[in-house]
Structure formats: structure tokens, C-alpha cells
C-alpha positions in Angstrom: 0.4 -0.2 -0.1 1.1 3.5 -1.6 1.6 5.5 1.1 0.3 9.3 0.8 3.4 11.8 1.8 1.8 14.4 3.8 3.4 18.4 3.1 4.1 20.9 6.1 1.0 23.9 5.4 4.6 26.9 5.1 1.3 29.8 5.4 -2.4 31.3 5.4 -3.6 34.3 3.4 -6.9 35.4 4.6 -8.2 37.2 1.5 -10.6 40.1 3.9 -11.0 43.1 0.8 -14.1 42.8 -0.1 -16.8 45.3 0.5 -19.5 42.7 1.1 -22.3 44.8 0.8 -25.0 42.4 1.0 -24.2 42.8 4.3 -26.1 45.8 4.6 -25.8 48.0 6.6 -23.6 46.8 9.1 -21.1 45.8 6.6 -21.6 49.9 5.6 -20.1 50.6 9.6 -18.3 47.3 10.3 -16.1 45.0 7.7 -18.2 42.3 7.4 -14.4 40.0 8.9 -15.1 41.9 11.9 -18.3 41.6 12.8 -18.9 39.3 16.5 -20.9 36.4 16.2 -21.5 33.7 18.5 -18.9 35.4 20.6 -16.5 36.1 18.3 -15.0 38.5 15.6 -14.7 35.9 12.7 -11.9 36.0 11.6 -10.0 36.6 15.2 -11.6 33.3 15.7 -10.0 31.7 12.1 -6.9 33.2 13.1 -7.2 32.0 16.2 -7.7 27.9 14.7 -4.7 28.4 12.5 -2.7 29.1 14.8 -3.8 25.9 17.3 -3.3 23.7 13.8 0.2 25.4 14.0 0.2 27.8 10.8 1.7 30.5 12.6 2.9 32.6 9.0 -0.7 34.1 8.0 -1.2 37.6 5.9 -4.5 39.0 6.0 -5.2 40.7 2.4 -6.8 44.4 3.6 -9.2 46.6 0.9 -12.1 48.2 2.2 -12.2 49.8 5.6 -8.2 48.5 5.8 -8.0 50.9 9.0 -10.1 48.5 11.2 -7.7 45.7 10.3 -4.5 47.9 11.9 -5.1 46.4 15.8 -4.5 43.0 14.4 -0.7 43.2 13.7 -0.1 43.5 17.6 -2.8 41.2 18.4 -1.6 38.4 17.0 1.4 38.9 14.8 -0.4 38.2 11.3 0.9 40.7 8.4 -1.5 42.4 6.4 -0.7 43.3 2.7 -3.4 46.7 0.5 -5.3 45.9 -2.0 -5.5 49.1 -3.8 -7.1 47.5 -6.1 -9.8 46.1 -4.2 -12.5 48.3 -5.5 -11.7 48.3 -9.6 -10.8 44.3 -10.0 -12.8 41.2 -8.4 -10.7 39.4 -5.5 -7.8 37.4 -8.0 -6.4 40.8 -7.4 -6.0 39.6 -4.0 -4.6 37.1 -4.9 -2.3 38.9 -7.0 -0.5 40.9 -4.5 0.3 37.6 -2.6 1.6 35.7 -5.5 5.0 36.1 -3.9 4.6 34.3 -0.6 2.2 31.8 -2.0 3.7 27.6 -2.1 1.8 25.4 0.9 -1.3 28.3 1.4 -3.8 27.6 2.8 -6.6 30.4 1.3 -8.7 31.4 2.7 -12.1 33.4 3.8 -12.0 36.2 6.1 -16.2 35.8 6.3 -16.2 32.1 7.3 -16.9 30.5 10.0 -15.8 26.9 10.9 -17.5 25.2 13.7 -14.7 22.8 14.0 -10.7 23.8 13.5 -10.7 22.6 9.8 -6.9 23.2 9.4 -4.3 21.2 9.9 0.2 21.6 9.9 0.0 19.4 7.0 -2.3 18.7 4.2 -1.7 15.6 1.2 -2.0 18.3 -1.6 -4.2 20.8 -3.7 -8.3 20.7 -2.2 -11.6 22.8 -2.4 -13.7 22.9 0.9 -17.2 21.4 -0.3 -20.9 21.1 1.2 -23.6 18.5 -0.4 -26.9 21.0 -1.1 -29.8 18.0 -0.5 -32.5 19.1 -4.2 -31.2 22.8 -6.0 -28.9 25.0 -4.7 -27.3 28.3 -7.1 -23.8 27.9 -5.9 -21.1 27.0 -7.5 -21.1 22.8 -7.9 -18.4 20.5 -8.4 -18.4 17.4 -10.1 -14.8 14.8 -9.7 -13.1 11.8 -11.1 -12.8 8.6 -9.4 -9.4 10.2 -8.1 -11.6 12.3 -6.5 -10.3 15.1 -8.5 -12.5 18.0 -9.5 -13.4 17.8 -13.1 -16.3 20.1 -13.3 -17.5 23.5 -12.0 -20.7 25.0 -12.7 -23.3 27.3 -11.2 -26.3 25.5 -10.1 -27.1 22.2 -9.3 -29.5 19.3 -8.0 -27.4 17.1 -5.3 -24.5 18.5 -5.7 -21.6 19.3 -3.8 -20.3 22.8 -3.5 -17.9 25.6 -2.8 -17.8 26.7 0.0 -15.1 27.2 2.9 -11.2 27.4 2.9 -8.7 26.1 0.4 -4.9 24.1 0.2 -2.4 25.1 -2.5 0.0 22.7 -2.6 3.6 24.5 -4.3 3.0 23.3 -7.9 -0.8 24.6 -7.8 0.8 27.9 -6.1 3.6 28.2 -8.7 1.2 27.7 -11.8 -1.5 29.5 -11.2 0.6 33.0 -10.9 2.5 32.4 -13.8 -0.9 32.5 -15.5 -2.3 34.8 -13.1 0.6 37.3 -14.5 0.3 36.2 -17.7 -3.3 37.3 -17.9 -3.8 40.0 -15.5 -3.5 43.0 -18.1 -6.3 41.7 -19.9 -9.1 43.7 -20.2 -11.6 40.4 -19.9 -9.9 39.6 -16.3 -10.9 42.1 -14.4 -14.5 41.3 -13.1 -13.2 37.6 -12.8 -13.1 35.7 -9.3 -9.7 33.6 -8.6 -12.0 30.6 -9.6 -12.9 31.4 -12.8 -9.8 31.7 -13.9 -8.9 28.0 -11.8 -11.8 26.8 -14.1 -10.5 27.6 -17.3 -7.2 25.7 -16.5 -9.0 23.0 -14.3 -7.5 20.8 -16.4 -3.4 21.4 -15.3 -5.0 22.1 -12.0 -5.4 19.9 -10.0 -7.0 20.4 -6.6 -9.2 17.4 -5.4 -12.5 18.4 -3.4 -12.3 17.5 0.3 -16.3 17.6 2.0 -17.3 18.3 4.9 -20.4 18.0 6.6 -23.2 20.8 6.2 -23.0 22.2 10.1 -19.4 22.6 9.5 -18.4 25.5 7.5 -21.3 28.9 7.5 -21.2 31.7 5.5 -23.2 34.2 5.8 -24.0 36.6 2.6 -27.2 38.9 4.9 -28.3 40.0 8.2 -31.2 38.0 7.7 -29.1 34.4 7.8 -26.4 36.1 10.3 -29.8 36.0 12.8 -30.6 32.3 11.9 -27.0 31.4 12.9 -27.0 33.8 16.1 -30.1 34.7 17.5 -28.8 37.7 19.7 -29.0 39.5 16.3 -32.3 39.0 16.2 -33.0 41.7 18.4 -29.3 43.8 18.6 -28.0 43.9 15.0 -25.3 46.0 16.9 -25.7 48.1 13.8 -26.7 52.4 14.6 -28.4 52.2 11.9 -30.9 50.1 12.7 -30.9 51.5 15.8 -31.6 54.9 14.7 -34.4 53.4 12.5 -36.1 51.1 15.0 -36.5 54.4 17.4 -37.8 55.8 14.0 -40.7 53.9 13.9 -41.4 53.3 17.2 -40.6 49.2 17.4 -38.0 47.0 17.9 -34.4 45.4 16.4 -36.9 42.6 15.5 -39.7 44.3 13.6 -36.3 44.8 10.7 -36.2 42.2 8.4 -35.9 42.0 4.7 -32.6 43.8 4.1 -31.1 43.8 0.9 -28.5 46.4 -0.2 -29.0 49.2 -3.2 -26.4 49.6 -5.2 -25.9 52.4 -7.5 -24.3 51.4 -11.8 -20.8 51.8 -10.5 -22.0 48.4 -8.3 -21.2 51.3 -5.1 -23.9 50.1 -2.6 -25.2 53.5 -1.2 -28.1 52.1 1.2 -30.3 49.3 1.6 -34.7 47.3 1.7 -36.4 46.2 4.6 -39.1 45.8 5.8 -40.9 46.6 8.8 -44.4 45.2 9.9 -44.7 44.5 6.1 -44.3 48.0 4.1 -40.8 48.2 2.5 -38.3 51.3 3.3 -35.3 52.1 1.9 -32.7 54.0 3.6 -30.7 55.7 1.6 -26.5 56.0 3.6 -25.7 59.3 4.7 -28.1 60.8 4.2 -29.8 59.2 7.2 -33.3 58.8 5.4 -35.4 56.0 4.6 -39.1 56.4 2.6 
């Protein structure tokens, strides 16, 4: 029987540059990665889990509200890398700013919540985490071959494993991906691409396995309504000064404000949000402190 040689994890990159505008209005006031969930700040929990697994070298890629992350340097000794293109390019630009440190590396999303520690000090090889969806899902669904390698990724599927959570790149994957990224970085059609889009375009040469997790292992909250389902303390206390003021103006408690949807301008910049209170719809405009 052939024994699989384990690969020591060199470092971790936590992607925290995006604005997460769908998480309105909390993400307008504070970066989503710095939201407290069940008593712990999301990114702090992830840093602790990485450290507990023996991963000491951690890079946090910042962009939107980058100044809010400064305290992490003193508190945890992480390295902050600023992505100045976060507002004009998709997340491939965050990979680009850390391209020189990528080797045997975890790539993590700052807003994921892991119920248990998923990290290790060594891994078998490159993988993307996945959760199984019973029935239809609009997520990015993966198909694999008999050896477990991902062969195809499609948006939407039925009874399928979909992408969610951390990723591990081994040295070979990192080297080839960064080469491809460098070669195509100035092409006009790359601006809106996720790094996953680039991976899918080169899936035959960028070998990565699916690593399966139970549905109650990895969580992601796209909206305040979704967070409330996971952390019920947010039902009555949203930790949002905007929502506290709105609730006071309407003479209701915060629990009666729901169904939040971000409002965006043509340049995809968040300008406000819609919400419902007692069956009536309202729109709040950032900066004006007004809602109609």
C-alpha cells in the first residue's frame, strides 16, 4: 500500500478586501470580517484556529475599511497586505498582491465561520472545501473523477457538492496559478473574474481535489437575515447604530426590521439598503440618514 506523503503548510492567506455590500447595513459601518458571531470576531476566530493547528505565518489581504484591521498586527502578529485595486477588480487581485508568498498555502475567506477547527499543520495536496446540497442549489457545484480530483465546476446544480470554505494550494498549484495570473493580469476581460474563474478555465492543469465537509461544519452569512438564523442574539440587537436609529424612529424594536437588501449604484457601489417593517417596505440611503 502506497503511503501518501504529507505536505507541511507554510502559511495562510485570509482574503478580507471586499466590501460585502450584501451584508447591509452592518458592512457599511464595520467590515464584515470584524463582525462578532457567537461571542467571537469572525477573522479573530479564524486566526486562532490557524494558530492552534500550527500555522504561524498568516497574511491578511485588506482593502475596504483597511484601517479597521490594524489592531490585528499587535494582537496576533499577522501581516497585513493592502490590495489597492479591491474596488475595481475582483478577488484575483487579492491573490496577485500575495503572489510572492504563496507556496503550500491555505487561502481563506475572512467571513467564514468554522464550527470546528478545519486546519492542519500538513495536508495531502491541493483541495477546495465542499458542502453537499440536497436538492437544488445556486452555488458553484463540483464534479470529480474517481480519484477525487475536481473535473468540472458549474453554477447551480441538484444534489451536488458545492464550493464553500477554505482552500489549500500546494507549491506546484501555487506556482502554476501565479504564472497564469501574471500572464493574464493586464487583459481587459480579467477585471471581473474571481480567482475561481481563472482556476476553472485551467482546470485540466491546475489539479485540486474536493475535500468534503458536513453541512454544519462551515458557515457563511451573506445577509443580516442569514446571520440572525445562526446567531439569534442579532434578532433583538443588530449592533448597528443605523438600525437602532431606524427602529427608534419607527417606534419598534430591532427584531421587527427584516428582509434586508443592498441597493447599489451603476458602478456596483453600495448606496443604501431596503428593508421591511410590519409588512411595509422602506429604503434607506447611506449618508443622508433618511429612509422612505
